[in-house]
C-alpha positions as CSV (number, residue, x, y, z in Angstrom):
1,X,108.6,116.8,106.1
2,X,108.9,116.8,102.4
3,X,110.8,113.8,100.9
4,X,111.6,113.3,97.3
5,X,111.8,109.4,97.6
6,X,110.2,106.9,100.1
7,X,113.4,106.3,101.9
8,X,114.8,109.7,102.2
9,X,113.1,110.8,105.3
10,X,114.3,107.7,107.2
11,X,118.1,108.0,106.5
12,X,118.4,111.8,106.8
13,X,115.9,112.7,109.5
14,X,114.4,109.7,111.1
15,X,115.9,110.8,114.5
16,X,114.2,114.1,114.4
17,X,110.9,112.7,113.3
18,X,111.1,110.2,116.0
19,X,112.1,112.8,118.7
20,X,109.2,115.2,117.9
21,X,106.8,112.4,117.8
22,X,107.7,111.1,121.1
23,X,107.5,114.7,122.5
24,X,103.7,114.7,121.3
25,X,104.0,116.6,118.1
26,X,101.9,115.8,114.9
27,X,104.7,114.7,112.8
28,X,103.7,114.3,109.0
29,X,105.6,113.0,106.2
30,X,104.7,113.8,102.4
31,X,106.6,111.4,100.1
32,X,106.7,113.0,96.6
33,X,107.5,109.6,95.0
34,X,108.2,106.1,96.0
35,X,111.6,106.1,94.5
36,X,110.6,103.0,92.5
37,X,113.0,103.5,89.6
38,X,116.3,105.0,90.9
39,X,116.2,104.1,94.6
40,X,114.9,100.5,94.7
41,X,118.0,98.5,94.1
42,X,117.3,95.7,96.1
43,X,113.9,95.2,94.5
44,X,115.1,95.3,90.9
45,X,117.4,92.4,91.6
46,X,114.4,90.3,92.1
47,X,113.1,88.2,89.2
48,X,109.9,89.4,87.6
49,X,110.0,92.9,89.3
50,X,107.8,95.4,87.6
51,X,107.3,99.2,88.1
52,X,104.1,98.7,90.1
53,X,105.4,95.9,92.4
54,X,108.5,98.1,93.1
55,X,106.0,100.9,94.2
56,X,103.9,98.6,96.3
57,X,107.0,97.3,98.0
58,X,108.5,100.8,98.7
59,X,105.2,101.9,99.9
60,X,104.9,99.1,102.5
61,X,108.5,99.6,103.6
62,X,108.0,103.4,104.0
63,X,104.8,102.9,106.0
64,X,106.7,100.5,108.3
65,X,109.3,103.0,108.9
66,X,106.8,105.9,109.5
67,X,105.0,103.7,112.0
68,X,108.2,102.9,113.8
69,X,109.1,106.7,113.9
70,X,105.5,107.7,115.1
71,X,104.7,109.7,112.1
72,X,101.8,109.8,109.6
73,X,102.7,109.4,106.0
74,X,101.3,110.2,102.5
75,X,102.5,109.5,98.9
76,X,101.9,111.8,96.0
77,X,103.3,109.2,93.5
78,X,104.8,111.8,91.2
79,X,107.5,109.4,89.9
80,X,111.3,109.6,90.2
81,X,114.4,109.5,88.1
82,X,113.2,112.1,87.1
83,X,110.9,113.6,89.7
84,X,108.9,116.2,87.8
85,X,106.4,118.4,90.0
86,X,103.5,119.9,87.8
87,X,101.1,122.5,89.0
88,X,98.7,119.8,90.2
89,X,101.4,118.2,92.3
90,X,102.3,121.6,93.7
91,X,98.7,122.2,94.6
92,X,98.8,118.8,96.6
93,X,101.8,119.9,98.5
94,X,100.4,123.4,99.3
95,X,97.0,121.5,100.4
96,X,99.1,119.4,102.7
97,X,100.9,122.4,104.4
98,X,97.7,124.2,104.7
99,X,96.0,121.2,106.2
100,X,99.0,120.6,108.6
101,X,99.6,124.3,109.6
102,X,103.4,123.4,110.3
103,X,105.6,125.0,112.8
104,X,108.8,123.4,111.0
105,X,109.4,122.0,107.6
106,X,112.2,119.5,106.7
107,X,113.5,118.7,103.3
108,X,116.4,118.3,101.1
109,X,119.3,120.7,100.1
110,X,119.0,123.2,97.3
111,X,121.8,121.6,95.1
112,X,122.5,118.2,95.1
113,X,124.5,117.4,91.9
114,X,124.2,113.5,92.3
115,X,120.4,113.6,92.5
116,X,118.4,116.3,91.1
117,X,115.1,114.9,92.3
118,X,116.4,116.2,95.6
119,X,116.8,119.8,94.1
120,X,113.1,119.6,92.9
121,X,111.9,118.5,96.3
122,X,113.7,121.5,97.8
123,X,112.3,124.0,95.4
124,X,108.7,122.6,95.5
125,X,108.9,122.9,99.4
126,X,110.0,126.5,99.2
127,X,107.5,127.3,96.6
128,X,104.6,125.5,98.2
129,X,105.5,127.3,101.5
130,X,105.2,130.6,99.7
131,X,101.8,129.8,98.1
132,X,100.6,128.2,101.4
133,X,101.3,131.7,103.1
134,X,99.1,133.5,100.4
135,X,95.8,135.0,102.0
136,X,94.3,134.9,98.5
137,X,95.0,131.3,97.8
138,X,92.2,128.9,98.3
139,X,89.9,130.8,100.5
140,X,88.4,127.7,101.9
141,X,91.6,126.8,103.7
142,X,93.7,129.0,106.2
143,X,97.0,130.5,105.2
144,X,100.1,129.0,107.1
145,X,102.6,131.1,109.0
146,X,106.4,131.5,108.4
147,X,107.8,128.1,109.2
148,X,111.5,127.6,109.5
149,X,112.8,125.2,106.8
150,X,115.5,122.8,107.7
151,X,117.6,121.0,105.1
152,X,118.7,117.6,106.3
153,X,122.0,116.2,105.5
154,X,122.6,114.8,101.9
155,X,124.6,111.6,101.2
156,X,127.6,113.6,100.0
157,X,127.4,116.9,102.0
158,X,130.7,118.3,100.7
159,X,129.5,118.3,97.1
160,X,126.3,119.9,97.9
161,X,127.6,122.9,99.9
162,X,125.9,121.5,103.0
163,X,127.2,123.7,106.0
164,X,125.2,122.4,109.1
165,X,124.4,125.1,111.8
166,X,122.3,122.6,114.0
167,X,123.5,119.2,115.3
168,X,120.3,117.6,116.9
169,X,120.7,115.0,119.6
170,X,118.8,111.9,118.7
171,X,120.4,109.6,121.1
172,X,117.2,108.9,123.2
173,X,115.3,107.7,120.0
174,X,117.9,106.3,118.0
175,X,116.6,102.8,118.6
176,X,113.4,103.7,116.8
177,X,115.5,105.4,113.8
178,X,117.4,102.1,113.7
179,X,114.2,100.1,113.5
180,X,112.8,102.5,110.8
181,X,115.9,102.1,108.7
182,X,115.6,98.3,109.0
183,X,112.3,98.4,107.4
184,X,113.9,99.7,104.2
185,X,114.9,96.4,102.6
186,X,115.3,97.7,99.2
187,X,118.2,99.9,100.4
188,X,119.6,97.8,103.3
189,X,123.1,98.7,102.4
190,X,122.5,102.3,103.8
191,X,121.7,101.1,107.3
192,X,125.3,100.8,108.4
193,X,126.4,104.1,106.7
194,X,123.8,106.1,108.4
195,X,124.5,104.5,111.7
196,X,128.1,105.4,111.4
197,X,127.1,109.0,110.2
198,X,125.1,109.4,113.2
199,X,128.0,108.4,115.6
200,X,130.4,111.0,113.7
201,X,127.8,113.6,114.1
202,X,127.4,112.6,117.7
203,X,131.1,113.2,118.4
204,X,130.9,116.5,116.7
205,X,127.8,117.6,118.8
206,X,129.7,117.0,122.1
207,X,132.8,118.8,120.7
208,X,130.5,121.8,120.0
209,X,129.4,122.1,123.6
210,X,126.8,119.4,123.7
211,X,126.3,117.1,126.5
212,X,128.7,114.1,126.9
213,X,125.7,111.7,126.9
214,X,125.3,112.4,123.1
215,X,126.1,109.4,121.0
216,X,123.8,110.0,118.0
217,X,123.1,113.2,116.3
218,X,121.7,114.4,112.9
219,X,123.0,117.5,111.1
220,X,120.6,120.3,109.6
221,X,121.1,123.5,107.9
222,X,118.5,126.3,108.3
223,X,117.2,128.2,105.4
224,X,115.9,131.3,107.3
225,X,117.4,133.3,110.1
226,X,116.4,132.5,113.8
227,X,114.6,135.6,115.3
228,X,115.2,136.4,118.9
229,X,116.2,139.0,121.4
230,X,119.4,137.5,122.7
231,X,122.5,136.7,120.9
232,X,122.9,133.3,122.4
């Protein structure tokens, strides 16, 4: 998972992360920034807040959320608003991918007109994936394969051209996602929003042939085609 800010992974993909952690997968989160400038509204209302205090607060929240989900987390501290990923930052993302050897990557959509940091994270994920596949890059590490990239749902999907082709049932682990969301005190106003969104996606999952037991779901859009030997 490549997350632009320290809270994005919780709201948009916390259910998927918890689900796969519970299934025994090695789930890792790379936060490109803490979201200290633009996504820490609750912290900046506090008297005497500084950039370093905001970073520390967001890091603590994200670490608590990752623990609730059962995932490992690392922070590159590249700054936000704007998020600028230089060559050194890209190399660190590539290194994380080569270390993890991922079967699947989760990240942001390609075009979010409300938050260009998300676009930067998407582009960096695809570019790092490309570089991490190169046999001639850093011969001390092994190239990765061709992991699928899933874009998680943005805050305003209609404006981002988001057309989900996967509705993931997260009902069995929603309690863990809720706990993770409640760790994010700097953005506490989003907890109810993403709880309600999960309910709506759950209804859609059932209407698209899912089990009637589905209550909470998350939406994703694949970047690459699925390969198989059957149509369904």
